[in-house]
C-alpha positions in Angstrom: -57.1 -16.7 27.6 -57.9 -13.6 25.6 -57.4 -9.9 26.4 -61.1 -9.6 27.2 -60.9 -12.4 29.7 -58.0 -10.7 31.5 -59.9 -7.4 31.5 -63.0 -9.2 32.9 -60.7 -10.6 35.7 -59.6 -7.1 36.5 -63.2 -5.9 36.6 -64.2 -8.8 38.9 -61.3 -7.9 41.2 -62.5 -4.3 41.2 -66.0 -5.5 42.2 -64.4 -7.6 45.0 -62.4 -4.6 46.2 -65.4 -2.4 46.2 -67.4 -4.9 48.2 -64.6 -5.2 50.7 -63.7 -1.5 51.1 -66.9 0.4 50.2 -66.4 1.6 46.7 -66.0 5.1 45.4 -66.6 6.8 48.7 -63.7 4.9 50.2 -61.5 5.3 47.2 -62.0 9.0 46.9 -60.8 9.4 50.5 -57.5 7.6 49.7 -54.6 9.9 48.9 -53.0 9.3 45.5 -49.6 8.5 47.1 -51.3 5.7 49.1 -52.7 4.2 46.0 -49.3 4.3 44.4 -47.7 2.7 47.5 -50.3 -0.1 47.4 -49.7 -0.7 43.7 -45.9 -0.9 44.4 -46.4 -3.3 47.3 -48.6 -5.7 45.3 -46.3 -5.5 42.3 -43.4 -6.4 44.7 -45.4 -9.4 46.0 -45.9 -10.5 42.4 -42.2 -10.3 41.8 -41.5 -12.3 44.9 -44.0 -15.0 43.9 -42.4 -15.1 40.4 -39.0 -15.5 41.9 -40.4 -18.3 44.1 -41.6 -20.1 41.0 -45.3 -19.4 41.7 -46.5 -17.9 38.4 -50.2 -18.5 39.4 -49.8 -16.4 42.6 -47.7 -13.8 40.7 -50.5 -13.5 38.1 -53.1 -13.1 40.9 -51.1 -10.2 42.4 -50.8 -8.6 38.9 -54.5 -8.7 38.5 -54.8 -7.0 41.9 -52.2 -4.4 40.7 -54.2 -3.7 37.6 -57.5 -3.3 39.6 -55.8 -1.0 42.1 -54.5 1.1 39.2 -58.1 1.3 37.8 -59.4 2.3 41.2 -56.9 5.1 41.5 -57.6 6.3 37.9 -61.3 6.2 38.5 -60.9 8.2 41.7 -58.7 10.8 40.0 -61.3 11.2 37.3 -64.1 11.7 39.9 -61.8 14.3 41.6 -61.7 16.3 38.3 -58.3 15.3 37.1 -58.4 15.5 33.3 -58.4 12.5 31.0 -55.3 12.1 28.9 -55.8 11.3 25.3 -53.7 8.3 24.4 -53.0 7.7 20.8 -53.3 4.1 19.6 -50.0 2.2 19.7 -48.1 1.6 16.5 -48.0 -2.1 15.5 -44.8 -3.7 16.9 -42.5 -5.5 14.6 -40.4 -8.5 15.8 -37.3 -6.4 15.7 -38.7 -3.7 17.9 -39.2 -5.8 21.1 -40.6 -3.8 23.9 -40.5 0.0 23.6 -40.1 1.7 26.9 -40.8 5.4 27.2 
């Protein structure tokens, strides 16, 4: 599966969430801390599923986490919170591993 396929899955999950909850009008009424709590809850469920040996269910939860993060970010943008310019990442070398900030 390519990166574009994963992003398409996240977009499809956003569409599902909008259909279920009412879209931008609903999202804009949700406080930021509630979005963050939902993201943390779904990430926790993903971790639990991973520990249970259910990578498919863990992955499904991670797609939901990504979609919730997109919803929160879109809502913040509509509320006038500025867009942060993110420089492109430097290519990773095998010796670097994961660089946490």
